[in-house]
C-alpha positions in Angstrom: 92.3 -48.9 10.6 89.3 -46.7 9.6 89.7 -45.6 6.0 88.1 -42.8 4.6 85.5 -44.1 1.5 85.5 -40.6 -0.2 89.5 -40.1 0.4 89.8 -43.7 -1.3 88.1 -43.0 -4.3 89.6 -39.5 -4.5 92.7 -41.3 -4.8 91.1 -44.4 -7.2 90.3 -40.9 -9.6 93.8 -39.7 -8.9 95.5 -42.7 -9.6 93.2 -43.1 -13.1 93.8 -39.9 -14.1 97.6 -40.5 -13.9 97.6 -43.3 -16.0 95.5 -41.1 -18.9 98.1 -38.8 -18.5 100.9 -40.9 -19.1 98.6 -42.7 -21.9 98.1 -39.5 -23.9 101.5 -37.8 -23.3 103.4 -41.7 -24.7 100.7 -41.0 -27.5 102.6 -38.1 -28.4 
């Protein structure tokens, strides 16, 4: 199955930002 490299990079960046937001809200 063909995977779009740009899409996978986008997904990784999104997951990383989600983790950062969760850590930020947990610290509040």
